[in-house]
ZAVEX-257162 format. One record per residue (C-alpha): residue in three letters; x, y, z; residue number from 1. Coordinates in pm, 1 decimal. Last residue first. Layout:
<rs>
{lodren ala east X north Y up Z tordren NUM}
...
</rs>
This chain:
<rs>
{lodren unk east 4635.2 north 33492.6 up 8271.1 tordren 266}
{lodren unk east 5015.3 north 33481.4 up 8257.3 tordren 265}
{lodren unk east 5043.3 north 33221.0 up 7976.2 tordren 264}
{lodren unk east 4777.6 north 33385.9 up 7765.5 tordren 263}
{lodren unk east 4416.4 north 33281.0 up 7715.3 tordren 262}
{lodren unk east 4225.5 north 33369.7 up 7401.5 tordren 261}
{lodren unk east 3940.5 north 33124.3 up 7477.1 tordren 260}
{lodren unk east 3908.6 north 33295.2 up 7814.6 tordren 259}
{lodren unk east 3822.2 north 33625.5 up 7651.5 tordren 258}
{lodren unk east 3535.2 north 33470.0 up 7455.3 tordren 257}
{lodren unk east 3404.2 north 33296.9 up 7767.8 tordren 256}
{lodren unk east 3426.7 north 33624.0 up 7957.8 tordren 255}
{lodren unk east 3219.3 north 33794.5 up 7689.0 tordren 254}
{lodren unk east 2950.0 north 33531.6 up 7725.4 tordren 253}
{lodren unk east 2959.5 north 33568.7 up 8105.6 tordren 252}
{lodren unk east 2940.6 north 33945.7 up 8078.2 tordren 251}
{lodren unk east 2636.1 north 33921.6 up 7850.8 tordren 250}
{lodren unk east 2461.6 north 33693.9 up 8101.2 tordren 249}
{lodren unk east 2521.6 north 33944.5 up 8381.9 tordren 248}
{lodren unk east 2396.4 north 34221.7 up 8154.1 tordren 247}
{lodren unk east 2077.5 north 34023.9 up 8080.2 tordren 246}
{lodren unk east 2013.3 north 33982.7 up 8452.2 tordren 245}
{lodren unk east 2061.8 north 34352.6 up 8520.2 tordren 244}
{lodren unk east 2389.7 north 34452.2 up 8680.3 tordren 243}
{lodren unk east 2380.5 north 34522.6 up 9050.4 tordren 242}
{lodren unk east 2421.5 north 34873.1 up 9193.7 tordren 241}
{lodren unk east 2489.0 north 35202.5 up 9020.6 tordren 240}
{lodren unk east 2712.7 north 35284.4 up 9315.8 tordren 239}
{lodren unk east 2980.7 north 35050.4 up 9183.1 tordren 238}
{lodren unk east 2983.8 north 35236.6 up 8849.8 tordren 237}
{lodren unk east 3043.9 north 35568.9 up 9023.4 tordren 236}
{lodren unk east 3311.2 north 35411.6 up 9242.0 tordren 235}
{lodren unk east 3491.8 north 35280.4 up 8935.3 tordren 234}
{lodren unk east 3478.9 north 35618.1 up 8761.0 tordren 233}
{lodren unk east 3601.3 north 35798.4 up 9073.9 tordren 232}
{lodren unk east 3894.2 north 35557.6 up 9107.7 tordren 231}
{lodren unk east 3980.6 north 35595.3 up 8739.2 tordren 230}
{lodren unk east 3997.2 north 35974.3 up 8778.4 tordren 229}
{lodren unk east 4206.6 north 35942.1 up 9094.4 tordren 228}
{lodren unk east 4461.7 north 35749.7 up 8892.6 tordren 227}
{lodren unk east 4581.5 north 35402.5 up 8798.1 tordren 226}
{lodren unk east 4292.6 north 35232.4 up 8972.0 tordren 225}
{lodren unk east 4341.4 north 34894.2 up 9143.0 tordren 224}
{lodren unk east 3995.1 north 34763.1 up 9234.2 tordren 223}
{lodren unk east 3951.1 north 34477.6 up 9476.4 tordren 222}
{lodren unk east 3619.6 north 34295.2 up 9511.9 tordren 221}
{lodren unk east 3511.5 north 34236.9 up 9871.0 tordren 220}
{lodren unk east 3257.9 north 33999.2 up 10028.3 tordren 219}
{lodren unk east 3219.9 north 33766.0 up 9731.3 tordren 218}
{lodren unk east 2978.1 north 33482.2 up 9806.7 tordren 217}
{lodren unk east 2691.1 north 33715.1 up 9713.2 tordren 216}
{lodren unk east 2787.0 north 33696.2 up 9342.9 tordren 215}
{lodren unk east 2680.1 north 34016.5 up 9169.6 tordren 214}
{lodren unk east 2997.4 north 34165.4 up 9312.4 tordren 213}
{lodren unk east 3199.8 north 33996.5 up 9039.8 tordren 212}
{lodren unk east 2967.6 north 34125.1 up 8767.3 tordren 211}
{lodren unk east 2968.4 north 34473.0 up 8921.7 tordren 210}
{lodren unk east 3346.8 north 34484.8 up 8908.7 tordren 209}
{lodren unk east 3355.2 north 34382.5 up 8541.7 tordren 208}
{lodren unk east 3076.0 north 34627.8 up 8458.4 tordren 207}
{lodren unk east 3276.8 north 34908.9 up 8615.6 tordren 206}
{lodren unk east 3579.2 north 34817.5 up 8406.0 tordren 205}
{lodren unk east 3367.5 north 34873.4 up 8096.5 tordren 204}
{lodren unk east 3237.8 north 34594.0 up 7876.8 tordren 203}
{lodren unk east 3294.9 north 34560.3 up 7499.7 tordren 202}
{lodren unk east 3004.2 north 34587.5 up 7257.7 tordren 201}
{lodren unk east 2937.1 north 34303.4 up 7006.3 tordren 200}
{lodren unk east 3162.5 north 34199.8 up 6714.2 tordren 199}
{lodren unk east 3390.6 north 33952.8 up 6894.0 tordren 198}
{lodren unk east 3603.7 north 33760.0 up 6640.5 tordren 197}
{lodren unk east 3932.0 north 33822.6 up 6819.4 tordren 196}
{lodren unk east 3879.2 north 33953.8 up 7168.2 tordren 195}
{lodren unk east 3784.7 north 34319.1 up 7220.1 tordren 194}
{lodren unk east 3950.9 north 34469.0 up 7524.5 tordren 193}
{lodren unk east 3775.5 north 34571.9 up 7848.6 tordren 192}
{lodren unk east 3778.0 north 34226.7 up 8010.5 tordren 191}
{lodren unk east 4145.5 north 34192.3 up 7916.0 tordren 190}
{lodren unk east 4220.2 north 34482.3 up 8154.6 tordren 189}
{lodren unk east 4444.4 north 34266.6 up 8380.8 tordren 188}
{lodren unk east 4164.7 north 34012.0 up 8415.4 tordren 187}
{lodren unk east 3915.5 north 34291.8 up 8486.4 tordren 186}
{lodren unk east 3805.1 north 34141.3 up 8818.8 tordren 185}
{lodren unk east 4166.7 north 34047.3 up 8892.8 tordren 184}
{lodren unk east 4090.0 north 34018.6 up 9266.6 tordren 183}
{lodren unk east 3822.1 north 33864.4 up 9485.5 tordren 182}
{lodren unk east 3818.2 north 33877.2 up 9866.3 tordren 181}
{lodren unk east 3623.6 north 33600.2 up 10038.9 tordren 180}
{lodren unk east 3554.4 north 33549.1 up 10410.2 tordren 179}
{lodren unk east 3534.7 north 33200.1 up 10556.1 tordren 178}
{lodren unk east 3217.2 north 33127.2 up 10753.5 tordren 177}
{lodren unk east 3346.9 north 32784.2 up 10858.1 tordren 176}
{lodren unk east 3110.6 north 32570.1 up 10647.5 tordren 175}
{lodren unk east 2982.6 north 32872.8 up 10454.4 tordren 174}
{lodren unk east 3290.7 north 32905.8 up 10236.0 tordren 173}
{lodren unk east 3292.7 north 32554.5 up 10087.7 tordren 172}
{lodren unk east 3034.8 north 32604.6 up 9807.7 tordren 171}
{lodren unk east 3225.3 north 32918.9 up 9698.2 tordren 170}
{lodren unk east 3556.1 north 32748.3 up 9624.1 tordren 169}
{lodren unk east 3557.7 north 32491.1 up 9342.5 tordren 168}
{lodren unk east 3213.5 north 32536.3 up 9184.4 tordren 167}
{lodren unk east 3168.0 north 32913.8 up 9171.2 tordren 166}
{lodren unk east 3543.7 north 32957.9 up 9193.2 tordren 165}
{lodren unk east 3555.3 north 32838.8 up 8832.1 tordren 164}
{lodren unk east 3430.0 north 33174.1 up 8700.8 tordren 163}
{lodren unk east 3757.6 north 33272.0 up 8528.3 tordren 162}
{lodren unk east 3663.9 north 33481.6 up 8223.6 tordren 161}
{lodren unk east 3379.0 north 33651.5 up 8410.3 tordren 160}
{lodren unk east 3610.6 north 33724.6 up 8701.0 tordren 159}
{lodren unk east 3741.6 north 33556.3 up 9012.7 tordren 158}
{lodren unk east 4098.6 north 33517.6 up 9134.1 tordren 157}
{lodren unk east 4113.1 north 33447.8 up 9506.4 tordren 156}
{lodren unk east 4184.8 north 33606.1 up 9842.7 tordren 155}
{lodren unk east 4063.4 north 33365.0 up 10109.7 tordren 154}
{lodren unk east 3980.2 north 33487.6 up 10459.7 tordren 153}
{lodren unk east 3970.7 north 33349.5 up 10814.5 tordren 152}
{lodren unk east 4204.0 north 33055.5 up 10765.1 tordren 151}
{lodren unk east 4211.4 north 32722.4 up 10947.6 tordren 150}
{lodren unk east 3859.7 north 32626.8 up 10834.6 tordren 149}
{lodren unk east 3933.4 north 32291.1 up 10674.0 tordren 148}
{lodren unk east 3662.2 north 32332.7 up 10409.5 tordren 147}
{lodren unk east 3793.4 north 32679.3 up 10320.3 tordren 146}
{lodren unk east 4145.5 north 32539.7 up 10282.9 tordren 145}
{lodren unk east 4015.7 north 32262.1 up 10056.7 tordren 144}
{lodren unk east 3831.3 north 32513.9 up 9840.2 tordren 143}
{lodren unk east 4146.8 north 32722.3 up 9810.5 tordren 142}
{lodren unk east 4334.6 north 32408.7 up 9705.2 tordren 141}
{lodren unk east 4074.2 north 32342.1 up 9437.9 tordren 140}
{lodren unk east 4097.5 north 32699.4 up 9312.2 tordren 139}
{lodren unk east 4473.3 north 32732.2 up 9279.5 tordren 138}
{lodren unk east 4503.4 north 33102.1 up 9190.2 tordren 137}
{lodren unk east 4600.9 north 33183.8 up 9547.1 tordren 136}
{lodren unk east 4596.6 north 33453.8 up 9810.9 tordren 135}
{lodren unk east 4607.1 north 33328.9 up 10168.4 tordren 134}
{lodren unk east 4448.4 north 33424.4 up 10496.7 tordren 133}
{lodren unk east 4488.8 north 33536.2 up 10855.4 tordren 132}
{lodren unk east 4291.9 north 33756.2 up 11094.6 tordren 131}
{lodren unk east 4361.7 north 33997.8 up 11380.7 tordren 130}
{lodren unk east 4740.1 north 33996.3 up 11362.7 tordren 129}
{lodren unk east 5007.6 north 33974.5 up 11631.9 tordren 128}
{lodren unk east 4739.7 north 33865.0 up 11878.1 tordren 127}
{lodren unk east 4926.6 north 33552.1 up 11985.0 tordren 126}
{lodren unk east 4650.4 north 33333.1 up 11840.5 tordren 125}
{lodren unk east 4672.3 north 33514.5 up 11508.9 tordren 124}
{lodren unk east 5048.7 north 33477.5 up 11489.0 tordren 123}
{lodren unk east 5017.2 north 33110.9 up 11588.5 tordren 122}
{lodren unk east 4761.6 north 33048.0 up 11312.4 tordren 121}
{lodren unk east 5003.8 north 33195.9 up 11059.9 tordren 120}
{lodren unk east 5284.8 north 32971.5 up 11176.4 tordren 119}
{lodren unk east 5048.4 north 32671.8 up 11170.9 tordren 118}
{lodren unk east 4964.1 north 32740.9 up 10806.5 tordren 117}
{lodren unk east 5336.8 north 32733.9 up 10738.3 tordren 116}
{lodren unk east 5375.1 north 32391.3 up 10894.9 tordren 115}
{lodren unk east 5066.2 north 32270.0 up 10708.8 tordren 114}
{lodren unk east 5231.9 north 32343.3 up 10376.4 tordren 113}
{lodren unk east 5163.4 north 32654.2 up 10163.6 tordren 112}
{lodren unk east 5388.9 north 32616.5 up 9858.5 tordren 111}
{lodren unk east 5305.7 north 32246.1 up 9831.8 tordren 110}
{lodren unk east 4942.8 north 32333.8 up 9759.6 tordren 109}
{lodren unk east 5016.3 north 32508.6 up 9427.2 tordren 108}
{lodren unk east 5030.7 north 32867.2 up 9299.7 tordren 107}
{lodren unk east 5045.1 north 33057.0 up 9629.8 tordren 106}
{lodren unk east 5102.7 north 33425.6 up 9554.9 tordren 105}
{lodren unk east 5056.8 north 33589.3 up 9893.0 tordren 104}
{lodren unk east 5051.3 north 33452.1 up 10244.9 tordren 103}
{lodren unk east 4810.9 north 33693.7 up 10406.6 tordren 102}
{lodren unk east 4785.2 north 33904.2 up 10722.2 tordren 101}
{lodren unk east 4447.1 north 34070.1 up 10771.5 tordren 100}
{lodren unk east 4412.1 north 34338.4 up 11038.9 tordren 99}
{lodren unk east 4779.3 north 34414.6 up 11088.2 tordren 98}
{lodren unk east 4847.6 north 34573.9 up 11424.2 tordren 97}
{lodren unk east 5052.3 north 34838.4 up 11602.4 tordren 96}
{lodren unk east 5071.9 north 35068.5 up 11301.6 tordren 95}
{lodren unk east 5346.8 north 35260.2 up 11130.0 tordren 94}
{lodren unk east 5259.1 north 35120.0 up 10785.4 tordren 93}
{lodren unk east 5616.0 north 35015.2 up 10703.1 tordren 92}
{lodren unk east 5702.8 north 34942.8 up 11063.6 tordren 91}
{lodren unk east 5413.8 north 34699.3 up 11104.2 tordren 90}
{lodren unk east 5492.9 north 34553.0 up 10761.0 tordren 89}
{lodren unk east 5855.2 north 34487.1 up 10862.3 tordren 88}
{lodren unk east 5743.4 north 34320.6 up 11184.5 tordren 87}
{lodren unk east 5515.7 north 34091.9 up 10983.1 tordren 86}
{lodren unk east 5796.2 north 34011.5 up 10740.6 tordren 85}
{lodren unk east 6024.3 north 33909.6 up 11026.8 tordren 84}
{lodren unk east 5748.8 north 33690.6 up 11171.7 tordren 83}
{lodren unk east 5686.6 north 33519.4 up 10840.3 tordren 82}
{lodren unk east 6053.9 north 33454.9 up 10771.6 tordren 81}
{lodren unk east 6049.6 north 33424.0 up 10394.6 tordren 80}
{lodren unk east 5920.1 north 33122.1 up 10200.2 tordren 79}
{lodren unk east 6149.1 north 32904.6 up 9992.6 tordren 78}
{lodren unk east 6293.7 north 32889.3 up 9640.5 tordren 77}
{lodren unk east 5954.0 north 32937.4 up 9471.3 tordren 76}
{lodren unk east 5891.5 north 33253.1 up 9670.2 tordren 75}
{lodren unk east 5563.3 north 33322.2 up 9848.9 tordren 74}
{lodren unk east 5513.3 north 33681.9 up 9947.8 tordren 73}
{lodren unk east 5438.4 north 33797.4 up 10301.5 tordren 72}
{lodren unk east 5128.8 north 33993.3 up 10394.1 tordren 71}
{lodren unk east 4895.7 north 34287.5 up 10366.1 tordren 70}
{lodren unk east 4533.7 north 34365.7 up 10445.4 tordren 69}
{lodren unk east 4459.1 north 34683.0 up 10641.2 tordren 68}
{lodren unk east 4099.1 north 34732.1 up 10748.8 tordren 67}
{lodren unk east 4057.7 north 35104.2 up 10814.3 tordren 66}
{lodren unk east 3809.7 north 35284.9 up 11039.8 tordren 65}
{lodren unk east 3986.8 north 35188.5 up 11362.3 tordren 64}
{lodren unk east 4302.3 north 35367.6 up 11248.0 tordren 63}
{lodren unk east 4122.7 north 35696.3 up 11179.8 tordren 62}
{lodren unk east 4305.8 north 35977.8 up 11359.1 tordren 61}
{lodren unk east 4668.8 north 35861.6 up 11359.6 tordren 60}
{lodren unk east 4602.9 north 35612.4 up 11075.9 tordren 59}
{lodren unk east 4529.5 north 35849.5 up 10786.5 tordren 58}
{lodren unk east 4879.4 north 35994.2 up 10738.9 tordren 57}
{lodren unk east 5050.7 north 35655.5 up 10766.6 tordren 56}
{lodren unk east 4778.4 north 35530.3 up 10533.9 tordren 55}
{lodren unk east 4890.1 north 35774.0 up 10265.2 tordren 54}
{lodren unk east 5257.7 north 35675.2 up 10282.7 tordren 53}
{lodren unk east 5175.4 north 35303.9 up 10289.3 tordren 52}
{lodren unk east 4946.9 north 35332.4 up 9988.4 tordren 51}
{lodren unk east 5187.8 north 35527.8 up 9770.2 tordren 50}
{lodren unk east 5486.6 north 35317.5 up 9881.3 tordren 49}
{lodren unk east 5347.0 north 34980.6 up 9769.0 tordren 48}
{lodren unk east 5677.0 north 34794.3 up 9745.1 tordren 47}
{lodren unk east 5598.6 north 34545.9 up 10023.7 tordren 46}
{lodren unk east 5228.2 north 34495.9 up 9971.1 tordren 45}
{lodren unk east 4903.3 north 34675.6 up 10046.8 tordren 44}
{lodren unk east 4534.8 north 34589.1 up 10035.9 tordren 43}
{lodren unk east 4296.2 north 34850.1 up 10172.7 tordren 42}
{lodren unk east 3942.7 north 34770.0 up 10290.2 tordren 41}
{lodren unk east 3771.8 north 35087.2 up 10420.3 tordren 40}
{lodren unk east 3636.2 north 35269.0 up 10115.6 tordren 39}
{lodren unk east 3403.1 north 35546.2 up 10231.1 tordren 38}
{lodren unk east 3464.0 north 35813.7 up 9969.5 tordren 37}
{lodren unk east 3709.2 north 35992.9 up 10200.5 tordren 36}
{lodren unk east 3913.9 north 35672.8 up 10219.2 tordren 35}
{lodren unk east 3929.3 north 35642.2 up 9841.0 tordren 34}
{lodren unk east 4015.3 north 36011.8 up 9807.5 tordren 33}
{lodren unk east 4304.9 north 35969.7 up 10050.2 tordren 32}
{lodren unk east 4435.3 north 35679.5 up 9842.1 tordren 31}
{lodren unk east 4399.0 north 35886.2 up 9523.8 tordren 30}
{lodren unk east 4591.3 north 36176.1 up 9677.5 tordren 29}
{lodren unk east 4873.7 north 35940.5 up 9771.2 tordren 28}
{lodren unk east 4938.2 north 35854.0 up 9407.4 tordren 27}
{lodren unk east 4790.6 north 35597.4 up 9167.3 tordren 26}
{lodren unk east 5078.0 north 35349.1 up 9201.4 tordren 25}
{lodren unk east 4940.1 north 35070.5 up 8979.4 tordren 24}
{lodren unk east 4920.9 north 34815.4 up 9262.1 tordren 23}
{lodren unk east 4745.1 north 35065.4 up 9488.9 tordren 22}
{lodren unk east 4469.8 north 34825.1 up 9593.4 tordren 21}
{lodren unk east 4130.4 north 34935.0 up 9722.2 tordren 20}
{lodren unk east 3819.9 north 34737.3 up 9814.1 tordren 19}
{lodren unk east 3472.0 north 34760.2 up 9665.0 tordren 18}
{lodren unk east 3242.2 north 34567.7 up 9899.4 tordren 17}
{lodren unk east 3257.4 north 34838.0 up 10163.3 tordren 16}
{lodren unk east 3342.0 north 34630.3 up 10465.0 tordren 15}
{lodren unk east 3180.5 north 34553.5 up 10799.0 tordren 14}
{lodren unk east 3416.1 north 34333.7 up 10995.5 tordren 13}
{lodren unk east 3257.1 north 34022.1 up 11145.0 tordren 12}
{lodren unk east 3591.7 north 33841.1 up 11116.3 tordren 11}
{lodren unk east 3381.6 north 33529.6 up 11058.6 tordren 10}
{lodren unk east 3321.8 north 33619.6 up 10697.4 tordren 9}
{lodren unk east 3386.2 north 33976.7 up 10591.0 tordren 8}
{lodren unk east 3041.1 north 34119.5 up 10665.4 tordren 7}
{lodren unk east 2914.8 north 34300.4 up 10358.0 tordren 6}
{lodren unk east 2840.8 north 34649.0 up 10229.9 tordren 5}
{lodren unk east 2738.3 north 34806.6 up 9897.4 tordren 4}
{lodren unk east 2488.5 north 34553.5 up 9768.1 tordren 3}
{lodren unk east 2359.2 north 34471.3 up 10114.8 tordren 2}
{lodren unk east 2422.8 north 34128.2 up 10262.8 tordren 1}
</rs>
């Protein structure tokens, strides 16, 4: 694996290791800028109109250059029709395929039963999607899924305040060459805010991304800039390469301090 590029598990797709999410609605121009800068992994969801509008403009000439990850959301009162959601996403992005189709927001194993896994496998086998995966905060369940090998990619929380994937998930990835996409690198900006009692410097967002990408088990780390300016800043930091060993250790200490001030949604 190079610092800037990786192979996304058994999909064999070459990805820039900094992926793009438009969760904070940064505008179509920012999405175009991301593509022009070489970013090729784009995560989109149902209400993500900035990303879908921009990709609809990019796809006619560059569809094969983009890896589109999207999916269906888990709901506590029952999961949606997976096939209906897939068709909706195809129309939304005006494309004939979804590269990575995910079941999003799984908080506990019971929300992603074997029957639902089988539905996703069937979609992949039928050629409706190229690869399948899940996003989850439940580390042990993610590790179990990696060990089973049904899914091509796991999308998991990983940052310096939540490093548990290093023991619960990463050791299981190699068994079936499962790809790994990390999100919440900044822990919803908490990694750039001074925790109570911390009197040392505070990291930048770029340092948070570089800490995550310092782990070779992570193929892609998502960034969700609020503007084109933030995108450029994050790309500039990414291109600086790996953090020094002492910076990695500093980030882990800072993450510990942040974790001790945990909130219900983090």
